[in-house]
C-alpha positions in Angstrom: 3.5 -18.9 14.9 7.1 -17.9 15.1 9.5 -18.3 12.2 13.3 -18.4 12.3 15.2 -15.4 11.0 16.7 -17.6 8.3 13.1 -18.1 7.0 12.6 -14.4 6.8 15.9 -13.9 4.9 14.7 -16.3 2.2 11.9 -13.9 1.2 13.3 -11.5 -1.4 11.6 -8.2 -0.7 12.8 -5.3 -2.8 12.0 -1.7 -3.9 11.2 -0.9 -7.5 9.8 2.0 -9.5 6.6 1.5 -11.5 7.4 2.4 -15.1 4.1 1.4 -16.7 0.5 0.9 -15.5 -2.4 -0.4 -17.6 -6.0 -1.4 -17.2 -6.6 -5.1 -16.7 -10.2 -5.7 -17.9 -9.8 -9.5 -18.0 -9.3 -9.8 -14.3 -12.3 -10.9 -12.2 -11.9 -8.1 -9.7 -10.5 -4.6 -10.4 -6.8 -4.8 -11.1 -4.0 -3.0 -12.9 -1.1 -4.5 -14.8 2.2 -3.0 -13.6 5.7 -3.0 -15.0 8.2 -2.4 -12.2 11.9 -1.6 -12.6 14.0 -3.2 -9.9 17.3 -1.7 -11.2 20.0 -2.9 -13.6 20.9 -6.2 -11.8 17.3 -7.5 -11.7 15.5 -5.5 -14.5 11.8 -5.2 -14.8 9.0 -7.5 -13.6 5.3 -7.6 -14.3 2.8 -7.5 -11.5 -1.0 -7.6 -11.3 -2.3 -5.5 -8.4 -5.7 -4.7 -7.0 -5.3 -0.9 -6.9 -8.1 0.8 -9.0 -10.2 1.7 -5.9 -7.4 4.0 -4.5 -5.0 4.8 -7.3 -5.5 6.4 -10.7 -3.4 4.9 -13.6 -1.8 8.2 -14.4 -0.5 8.5 -10.8 1.4 5.2 -10.7 4.3 5.6 -13.1 7.3 7.0 -11.2 6.1 5.7 -7.8 8.3 3.4 -5.8 6.8 0.3 -4.4 7.8 -2.7 -2.3 7.4 -6.2 -3.8 8.3 -9.9 -3.2 10.4 -11.2 -6.1 10.9 -14.9 -5.3 7.4 -16.3 -5.1 7.4 -17.5 -8.7 5.1 -16.5 -11.5 1.3 -16.6 -11.2 -1.1 -16.7 -14.1 -3.9 -14.2 -13.4 -6.5 -14.1 -16.2 -3.8 -14.9 -18.9 -1.3 -12.4 -17.5 1.9 -13.7 -15.9 2.5 -11.8 -12.7 6.2 -12.1 -11.8 6.2 -10.5 -8.4 3.9 -9.6 -5.6 3.4 -5.9 -5.1 2.8 -5.4 -1.3 0.0 -3.4 0.3 -2.2 -3.3 3.3 -5.9 -2.7 3.6 -7.3 0.6 4.6 -10.5 1.0 6.7 -12.7 0.0 3.7 -10.5 -3.0 2.8 -9.0 -1.4 -0.2 -5.3 -1.8 -1.0 -2.8 0.9 0.1 0.7 0.4 -1.4 3.7 -0.2 0.8 6.2 2.4 -0.2 9.6 3.8 1.1 9.2 7.2 2.9 12.2 8.5 0.9 13.4 7.7 -2.6 15.9 4.9 -2.5 17.9 3.0 -5.3 15.8 0.5 -7.2 16.6 -3.1 -6.3 17.3 -2.3 -2.6 16.5 -5.3 -0.5 14.5 -5.0 2.7 16.4 -6.0 5.8 
């Protein structure tokens, strides 16, 4: 399936820095609750992410990640996830975060 470039432009994919990461025991599968700072114009957003198999909680704050911001909120086990933190599966099917290779300003939009 091919999409028009205009369709891609409608997806708001931005970089942010994780400022807080917590356990999420109410989730059915292993997840963390993240607070991600997308800079002064956007502020922080909450995200539920399936990361416990590959990431320790203590290692997440300060890490930059890539997320989709305009997909709307999603209620996950009583937690309102406000953005989709992006990742890809490794050889075992566990999530590996998409991250910039160099530090960039929070809120920067993918193009």
